[in-house]
N, C-alpha and C positions, 0 to 999 in steps of 0.2 A: 712578869719578865719581857724581858725583852728581848725575846734568839729566834724570833719570825723573821720570815725575810722581808715584812711590810712592816717591820720600825723600824729608827732608832733613835738614839739620845746622845743628843751633842753636849762636856757640861765643859766650859772654863774657868779660868778663876784671876782677875789678875789686880792689882795694887793698884787702885783709886785716889790715894791719896799717900800721903806717909799714913795716917791712921786708920787707915777703909781697906777692906779688900770685895772685889768683887765678883759675886759666880751669877756666872750666865748659862741657861738652863736648856732646851732645845731640844725637843721634838716634834718625830718624821714619821707618820702615819699616813700606809696606801693604801684606799678598802682591795679588798680584794671580792670573786665572786664564787660565795659559799665556801670559799680559803683552793679556790683552782688555779692559785697563781697569783701574777702578777702581770697587770695587762691594763694599756693605757684609757682605752674604750670597750663601752660592754652594751652589744647593742643599737650603736652611730652612739652612746652616751659617753663624754671623756669623764675619765675615774679623777677626780684630782685628790693630788698628795698634801693633808690636813698637817702644822707646827704650831705647835703652839713654846712662846717660847716667854721666858722668864727668868728673874733679875732682879738680885736681892746685892745688899749691903751691906758689911759685917764693919762692924769691929775688934776685931783680934782677940785687946786688951781691953773686954772689958765684957765679963761671961753677963748671956744676956741680951746683950744687948746687938742690936734693926736699926737699921738705919730704909 
């Protein structure tokens, strides 16, 4: 589940052509120091936000078709 303050998910859908839709998902995660809260820096080390993106093109008129 993505219920923590250091996690977020964004999903968008857009029509890419007459027959396909593009779904885009973006997952953001920020590390914490053993769950002690959000910090930009720990012991002089910058804590970077991790991002993972995925894009899927689907033909909604043909079952099971992923492009």
